[in-house]
C-alpha positions as CSV (number, residue, x, y, z in Angstrom):
1,X,0.0,-0.4,-0.1
2,X,1.6,3.3,-0.9
3,X,1.8,5.3,1.9
4,X,0.6,9.0,2.2
5,X,2.8,11.0,4.9
6,X,2.1,12.4,8.3
7,X,-1.4,12.0,9.0
8,X,-1.8,10.9,12.6
9,X,-5.1,9.0,13.7
10,X,-6.1,6.6,16.0
11,X,-7.2,3.4,15.1
12,X,-10.7,4.2,14.2
13,X,-12.5,11.4,7.8
14,X,-25.0,31.1,-3.7
15,X,-27.6,36.5,-3.0
16,X,-27.9,33.5,-4.9
17,X,-26.7,34.7,-8.1
18,X,-23.3,35.2,-6.7
19,X,-23.3,31.8,-6.0
20,X,-24.3,30.2,-8.9
21,X,-21.6,32.1,-11.0
22,X,-19.0,30.6,-8.4
23,X,-20.1,27.4,-8.2
24,X,-20.4,27.8,-12.3
25,X,-16.6,29.0,-12.2
26,X,-16.1,25.5,-9.7
27,X,-17.6,23.4,-11.8
28,X,-16.1,24.4,-14.8
29,X,-12.2,25.6,-13.5
30,X,-12.2,23.0,-10.8
31,X,-15.8,21.2,-9.8
32,X,-16.5,23.9,-9.9
33,X,-13.5,23.7,-6.5
34,X,-11.4,20.2,-5.9
35,X,-6.8,14.7,-9.6
36,X,-5.4,11.8,-12.3
37,X,-8.2,10.3,-14.0
38,X,-8.7,11.0,-17.6
39,X,-11.2,7.4,-17.7
40,X,-14.0,6.9,-15.6
41,X,-12.2,4.0,-13.2
42,X,-14.3,0.9,-12.6
43,X,-14.5,0.0,-9.1
44,X,-14.0,-3.7,-8.8
45,X,-14.0,-4.9,-5.2
46,X,-10.7,-6.1,-4.2
47,X,-11.6,-7.9,-1.3
48,X,-14.2,-7.4,2.0
49,X,-14.2,-3.5,2.7
50,X,-14.4,-2.6,6.7
51,X,-18.0,-1.7,7.5
52,X,-19.4,1.6,6.9
53,X,-19.8,2.2,10.5
54,X,-16.3,1.7,10.9
55,X,-15.2,3.5,7.7
56,X,-17.4,6.6,9.2
57,X,-15.4,6.5,12.9
58,X,-11.9,6.2,10.9
59,X,-12.8,9.5,8.9
60,X,-14.3,10.9,11.6
61,X,-11.2,10.8,13.9
62,X,-9.2,11.8,10.7
63,X,-11.0,15.4,10.6
64,X,-10.3,15.8,13.9
65,X,-6.6,15.4,13.4
66,X,-6.4,17.1,10.1
67,X,-4.3,20.2,9.8
68,X,-3.3,20.6,6.4
69,X,-3.1,18.9,3.0
70,X,-1.2,19.5,0.0
71,X,-1.4,17.2,-3.3
72,X,-1.1,17.4,-7.3
73,X,-4.3,17.5,-8.7
74,X,-6.0,16.7,-11.6
75,X,-9.1,16.7,-12.8
76,X,-11.5,15.7,-15.6
77,X,-14.9,17.7,-16.2
78,X,-17.1,15.6,-18.6
79,X,-20.4,17.8,-20.4
80,X,-22.8,15.3,-21.6
81,X,-24.5,17.4,-24.4
82,X,-21.7,18.3,-26.3
83,X,-19.5,14.8,-25.5
84,X,-16.5,16.6,-24.6
85,X,-14.0,15.8,-21.7
86,X,-11.2,18.0,-20.7
87,X,-8.5,17.7,-18.1
88,X,-6.7,20.1,-16.3
89,X,-3.5,19.3,-14.3
90,X,-2.1,21.5,-10.6
91,X,-1.6,21.8,-7.0
92,X,-4.2,21.5,-3.9
93,X,-3.2,23.1,-1.2
94,X,-5.7,23.1,2.0
95,X,-5.6,24.0,5.6
96,X,-7.5,24.4,8.7
97,X,-7.1,26.6,11.7
98,X,-9.4,29.2,12.7
99,X,-10.7,29.4,9.6
100,X,-10.3,26.8,6.2
101,X,-8.2,28.3,3.6
102,X,-7.6,26.3,-0.2
103,X,-5.4,27.1,-2.8
104,X,-5.9,25.4,-6.2
105,X,-3.1,26.4,-8.9
106,X,-3.7,25.0,-12.0
107,X,-0.5,24.7,-14.5
108,X,-2.0,23.8,-17.8
109,X,-3.4,23.7,-20.2
110,X,-4.6,27.2,-18.9
111,X,-2.8,28.7,-15.7
112,X,-5.3,30.2,-13.0
113,X,-5.1,30.2,-9.3
114,X,-7.9,30.0,-6.9
115,X,-8.0,31.1,-3.5
116,X,-10.7,30.3,-1.0
117,X,-10.7,31.8,2.8
118,X,-13.1,33.5,5.3
119,X,-15.9,33.2,2.7
120,X,-14.8,35.1,0.1
121,X,-12.7,33.4,-3.3
122,X,-10.1,35.0,-5.7
123,X,-9.6,33.6,-9.1
124,X,-6.3,35.1,-10.6
125,X,-6.4,34.7,-14.1
126,X,-2.5,35.5,-15.8
127,X,-3.1,35.8,-19.4
128,X,-5.4,38.7,-18.6
129,X,-3.7,39.7,-15.1
130,X,-7.2,40.2,-13.6
131,X,-8.4,38.9,-10.2
132,X,-12.0,38.1,-10.0
133,X,-13.5,38.7,-6.4
134,X,-16.4,37.0,-5.2
135,X,-18.0,37.5,-1.6
136,X,-19.7,34.2,-0.5
137,X,-20.6,34.8,3.0
138,X,-23.9,34.3,2.5
139,X,-23.6,30.6,0.7
140,X,-20.4,29.8,2.5
141,X,-22.7,26.3,3.6
142,X,-23.0,25.2,0.0
143,X,-19.9,26.5,-0.9
144,X,-18.3,24.5,1.5
145,X,-19.9,21.4,0.7
146,X,-18.0,21.1,-2.2
147,X,-14.6,22.4,-1.2
148,X,-14.4,20.4,1.7
149,X,-16.1,17.0,0.8
150,X,-14.1,14.7,2.6
151,X,-11.8,16.9,3.9
152,X,-11.7,17.6,7.8
153,X,-15.8,17.2,7.9
154,X,-17.0,15.5,10.8
155,X,-19.2,12.9,9.5
156,X,-22.0,13.4,11.8
157,X,-22.6,16.6,9.5
158,X,-22.1,14.5,6.6
159,X,-24.7,12.2,7.2
160,X,-27.3,15.0,7.8
161,X,-26.7,16.2,4.4
162,X,-26.3,12.9,2.5
163,X,-27.3,9.4,2.7
164,X,-24.1,7.5,2.7
165,X,-23.9,3.7,1.5
166,X,-20.5,1.8,1.1
167,X,-20.5,0.1,-2.7
168,X,-17.2,-1.2,-2.9
169,X,-13.3,-1.3,-2.3
170,X,-10.7,-0.2,-4.6
171,X,-6.7,-0.2,-5.2
172,X,-5.7,3.3,-6.6
173,X,-1.5,3.6,-7.0
174,X,-1.4,1.0,-4.6
175,X,-3.7,2.6,-1.9
176,X,-6.4,0.5,-0.9
177,X,-10.0,2.4,-0.9
178,X,-13.1,1.9,0.6
179,X,-15.8,3.8,-2.3
180,X,-18.6,5.7,-0.7
181,X,-22.0,6.9,-2.7
182,X,-23.3,10.2,-0.8
183,X,-27.2,10.9,-1.9
184,X,-28.3,14.4,-1.1
185,X,-30.7,15.1,1.6
186,X,-31.3,18.8,0.6
187,X,-32.8,20.2,-2.6
188,X,-30.2,22.8,-2.4
189,X,-27.8,20.2,-2.8
190,X,-29.4,17.6,-5.2
191,X,-30.3,21.1,-7.7
192,X,-26.5,20.9,-8.1
193,X,-25.7,17.5,-7.7
194,X,-27.3,14.0,-8.1
195,X,-24.8,12.1,-6.4
196,X,-21.2,12.0,-5.4
197,X,-18.7,9.1,-4.7
198,X,-15.7,9.2,-3.0
199,X,-12.9,6.9,-2.9
200,X,-11.6,7.3,0.9
201,X,-8.0,6.0,1.4
202,X,-7.8,3.1,4.1
203,X,-4.7,4.7,5.5
204,X,-5.4,8.4,6.0
205,X,-9.0,8.5,5.9
206,X,-9.4,11.4,3.9
207,X,-10.7,11.0,-0.1
208,X,-8.2,10.7,-2.7
209,X,-11.0,10.3,-5.6
210,X,-14.3,12.6,-5.9
211,X,-16.6,11.9,-8.7
212,X,-19.2,14.6,-8.9
213,X,-22.6,13.3,-10.6
214,X,-24.6,16.0,-12.1
215,X,-28.7,15.8,-14.1
216,X,-27.7,14.7,-17.9
217,X,-24.5,12.8,-17.7
218,X,-22.8,15.4,-16.8
219,X,-19.8,14.8,-14.2
220,X,-16.2,15.8,-13.0
221,X,-13.5,13.5,-11.4
222,X,-11.0,14.6,-8.9
223,X,-8.1,12.4,-8.4
224,X,-5.2,13.9,-5.5
225,X,-1.6,12.4,-5.9
226,X,1.9,12.7,-4.0
227,X,-0.5,13.5,-1.0
228,X,1.4,14.7,1.9
229,X,-0.7,15.8,5.0
230,X,0.0,17.8,8.2
231,X,3.1,19.2,6.9
232,X,4.0,22.5,7.5
233,X,2.3,25.0,4.9
234,X,3.7,28.6,5.3
235,X,1.1,31.4,5.3
236,X,2.3,32.3,2.2
237,X,0.9,30.1,0.2
238,X,-2.4,31.4,1.0
239,X,-1.6,34.8,-0.1
240,X,-3.7,37.1,-1.9
241,X,-3.0,35.6,-6.2
242,X,-1.7,37.9,-9.0
243,X,0.6,40.6,-8.4
244,X,0.6,44.3,-7.1
245,X,-0.5,45.7,-10.8
246,X,-3.5,43.0,-11.7
247,X,-6.9,44.3,-12.2
248,X,-9.3,43.3,-9.7
249,X,-13.0,43.1,-10.2
250,X,-15.3,42.2,-8.0
251,X,-18.3,39.7,-9.3
252,X,-22.0,40.0,-8.6
């Protein structure tokens, strides 16, 4: 099993207009917010997975200890209407202190940087030297459900929002994962997603792959590789993106 470094656990893981604009950006840019999967993977069962209750308990314990995550990120976005599949590559940084901070730095095919913290988001587009600013205070709960799904969220909260079932187990890059399927309980979530699948590492008890399903057959697969957890991330990692001469635009 591939080692995912440094996680210490015990035995037992939008007004509406602004939100929808930002959600569309996230869905188009990252999720629409958070991999190595150019094709839709099958998930054959490798062995008998731990019981769902044990998996959720271990995820919950992991969430209590989780402070930082850094990883290479690759995501593949599929649009059914035009039968189009596109993939972007970059890096993912997460830090939880008093507030949660997330930075996504995409390098190809088009560079962009997305910073989320304190219910605000900034998207820096280097080619146009433009920073788009979003105020997400009124939509923080919904945005968090996309950006933080499985990262530092206690499983009791997940169970309030989703019906959760265990659908199998798969080895990804040498890491044994339990595959959970989450079906939204609330209309505010199901309007955006019909279901989500999480491939949860049975070593770190955080997701190393996510698949977000939308109505009509669209989906996004995220994949995290070279994952490091609870390593020191300097504050400069989460500085406002873009140079001082970048044009800044408040989005509404």
